[in-house]
C-alpha positions in Angstrom: -25.7 -2.8 10.5 -22.7 -3.7 12.2 -21.1 -1.2 14.7 -17.8 0.6 13.7 -16.3 -0.5 16.7 -17.3 -4.1 16.6 -15.7 -4.5 12.8 -12.6 -2.5 14.3 -12.2 -5.2 17.3 -12.3 -8.2 14.9 -9.8 -6.8 12.7 -7.7 -5.7 15.9 -7.9 -9.1 17.4 -7.1 -10.7 14.0 -4.0 -8.4 13.5 -3.0 -9.4 16.9 -3.8 -13.3 17.1 -3.2 -14.1 13.2 -6.6 -15.8 13.3 -8.6 -14.9 10.3 -12.1 -13.3 10.4 -14.7 -15.6 8.6 -16.1 -12.4 7.0 -18.9 -12.5 4.6 -20.1 -9.4 2.5 -23.5 -9.0 4.4 -21.3 -8.7 7.7 -19.5 -6.0 7.0 -19.0 -2.2 6.6 -22.5 -0.6 5.2 -20.3 1.5 2.9 -16.9 3.2 2.2 -17.6 5.6 5.0 -17.9 3.0 7.3 -14.9 1.2 5.9 -12.6 4.2 6.3 -14.0 4.6 9.9 -13.2 1.1 10.7 -9.5 1.5 9.3 -9.3 4.5 11.5 -10.4 2.9 14.6 -7.9 0.0 14.1 -5.0 2.6 13.6 -5.8 4.2 16.6 -5.5 0.8 18.5 -2.3 -0.4 16.8 -0.5 2.9 16.4 -1.7 5.0 19.0 -1.1 9.0 19.2 0.3 8.8 15.8 -0.5 10.4 12.5 -0.3 8.3 9.3 3.3 8.9 7.1 2.8 6.1 4.9 0.0 5.4 2.6 -1.2 3.1 -0.4 -3.4 4.6 -2.9 -4.9 3.1 -6.2 -8.0 2.5 -8.4 -8.8 -0.3 -10.7 -9.4 2.3 -13.5 -9.6 6.1 -14.1 -13.6 6.0 -13.7 -13.8 4.4 -10.3 -12.8 6.7 -7.4 -9.7 5.8 -5.6 -9.3 4.0 -2.3 -6.4 4.4 0.1 -5.2 2.9 3.2 -2.4 4.2 6.0 0.7 1.6 6.4 1.5 1.2 9.9 4.8 2.4 11.1 6.1 -1.0 12.2 5.4 -2.3 9.1 7.3 0.3 7.0 10.9 0.0 6.5 14.0 0.3 4.5 15.4 -2.2 2.3 17.2 -4.7 3.0 14.1 -5.3 5.6 13.7 -8.3 8.0 10.1 -9.3 9.3 9.0 -12.2 11.7 7.2 -14.8 10.0 5.0 -14.9 12.9 3.9 -11.3 11.9 2.0 -12.5 8.8 -0.7 -14.8 8.2 -0.4 -15.1 4.1 2.1 -13.3 2.2 2.1 -11.6 -1.2 4.3 -9.1 -2.8 4.0 -6.2 -5.2 6.4 -4.3 -7.3 5.6 -0.4 -7.0 7.0 3.1 -7.1 6.4 5.2 -4.0 7.0 8.9 -3.6 8.1 11.0 -0.6 6.8 14.5 -0.4 9.3 17.4 0.3 6.8 20.0 1.2 3.2 20.3 2.8 0.5 20.0 0.4 -3.1 21.1 2.4 -6.2 19.8 1.4 -8.1 22.1 -0.9 -11.1 22.5 -3.4 -9.2 22.8 -6.4 -7.2 19.6 -7.1 -3.3 19.8 -7.3 -1.9 20.1 -10.9 0.7 17.8 -12.2 3.1 20.8 -11.8 2.6 21.4 -8.4 2.6 17.8 -7.4 6.1 17.3 -9.4 7.4 20.3 -7.9 6.3 18.9 -3.9 7.8 15.5 -4.4 11.2 15.1 -3.1 12.0 11.8 -4.4 10.9 8.4 -6.1 12.0 5.0 -4.8 11.5 1.3 -5.8 9.1 0.1 -3.2 7.8 -3.4 -2.4 4.3 -3.7 -0.8 4.0 -6.7 1.6 0.2 -8.2 1.0 -1.6 -10.0 3.8 -5.1 -10.0 5.3 -6.9 -10.5 8.3 -9.9 -11.9 6.3 -10.1 -15.8 5.7 -11.4 -15.4 2.3 -10.7 -11.7 1.3 -12.2 -12.4 -2.2 -15.2 -13.7 -0.7 -15.5 -11.0 1.8 -16.0 -8.0 -0.5 -14.6 -4.8 -1.5 -16.0 -2.9 1.8 -14.3 -5.5 4.2 -11.0 -5.4 2.0 -11.0 -1.6 2.3 -11.7 -1.7 5.8 -8.7 -4.2 6.1 -6.4 -1.6 5.0 -6.6 -2.9 1.7 -5.0 -6.2 2.7 -1.8 -4.2 3.3 0.6 -6.0 5.2 4.1 -3.7 5.2 6.2 -1.6 2.8 9.3 -1.8 2.0 11.5 1.3 0.4 14.5 1.5 -1.7 17.0 4.4 -1.9 15.8 7.4 -3.8 16.2 7.0 -7.5 18.5 9.4 -9.2 16.9 11.4 -12.4 13.3 9.4 -11.9 11.8 12.4 -13.6 13.6 11.7 -16.9 12.8 8.0 -16.6 11.0 6.5 -19.8 8.1 5.0 -17.4 6.2 2.9 -20.0 9.0 0.7 -20.9 10.7 -0.5 -17.4 11.3 -3.9 -16.9 9.9 -5.5 -13.6 10.9 -8.3 -11.7 9.2 -10.2 -8.7 11.5 -12.7 -6.8 11.6 -15.2 -4.5 14.2 -17.4 -3.0 16.5 -16.1 -5.9 13.6 -17.4 -8.7 12.0 -14.9 -10.7 8.1 -15.2 -10.0 7.4 -12.6 -12.9 9.4 -10.3 -15.5 7.7 -8.1 -17.7 7.9 -5.0 -19.6 5.3 -3.0 -17.3 3.4 0.3 -17.5 2.7 2.8 -14.8 -0.5 1.8 -13.0 -3.5 3.8 -14.8 -0.6 4.8 -17.1 0.2 7.8 -14.7 1.7 7.5 -11.1 0.0 10.9 -10.1 -3.3 10.2 -11.3 -4.5 9.3 -7.5 -2.8 11.8 -5.9 -5.0 14.9 -6.0 -7.8 12.5 -4.6 -5.5 11.2 -1.8 -4.4 14.5 -0.4 -7.9 15.9 -0.1 -9.1 12.2 1.1 -6.5 12.4 4.0 -7.3 16.1 5.0 -3.8 17.2 3.5 -0.4 15.7 3.3 2.6 16.6 4.9 6.4 16.9 4.2 8.2 13.6 4.5 4.7 11.4 3.9 5.2 8.3 1.8 2.8 7.5 -0.7 2.9 4.0 -3.1 1.1 4.0 -6.0 0.1 0.7 -7.2 1.3 -2.8 -8.5 3.1 -2.8 -11.8 3.3 -6.5 -12.6 0.8 -8.1 -10.1 0.2 -9.6 -6.9 2.5 -12.6 -6.3 1.8 -15.2 -3.4 4.7 -16.7 -1.8 5.4 -19.5 1.2 7.0 -18.5 4.2 9.8 -18.2 5.3 11.4 -16.6 2.2 13.3 -13.9 1.1 11.5 -11.8 -1.6 12.5 -8.8 -3.6 11.5 -6.8 -6.6 13.4 -4.9 -9.0 13.1 -2.4 -11.6 15.6 -3.2 -14.1 18.5 -0.4 -14.2 16.5 1.5 -11.6 16.5 0.0 -8.3 15.6 -3.1 -6.2 14.4 -3.7 -2.7 14.6 -7.2 -0.7 13.2 -8.4 2.4 13.5 -11.8 4.7 10.2 -12.8 6.0 10.5 -15.6 9.0 
């Protein structure tokens, strides 16, 4: 089994040089525990002496244990955002909604109820995840390499707080993904897993408890859209809010 430190070193070098890892499934983490250990080792190198305060979490369906990854603070920003194209090897965008917590939620054996979660959320925001990878072929590398590689996260752009978000009809929002003023996708979309809160109790316990001010984004609403750089990208939840970023 490859050593956790050796796997983390490969990812750190790929982050710093933008030269991807020619990763194969049998050359990566042995299991999810090691993949998370690699994530943490990369974090300690790229963001030393800091606690993660922005996260992505999701699952392909309700029967699968969710997965999560921290978003680097230097890659978490408000809209309108600007990033150097040299910071990315590839670029994809996803339209998402993110939550900001207004109170601490310690880890506990009994999962938090929906009512407790709603009471703890200070605000909801339109968000755009920037997707990138340190892997030459993320699909061929397999799920454990992708988990170790921060679930292919490249950054997170947040919009202003959504007014009255609790009253929104979340099952009928029109969502757009945009690049250079062209619409890449537009659809009436449903929340991931039909419930934006589904993964949060698991996430809170997995990270050892969430804190007031933590941000968590909850998955793509209408897919991931690959774009060429340089570019101006954005996502819009029609009638709700939008975010944008210049990359390159």
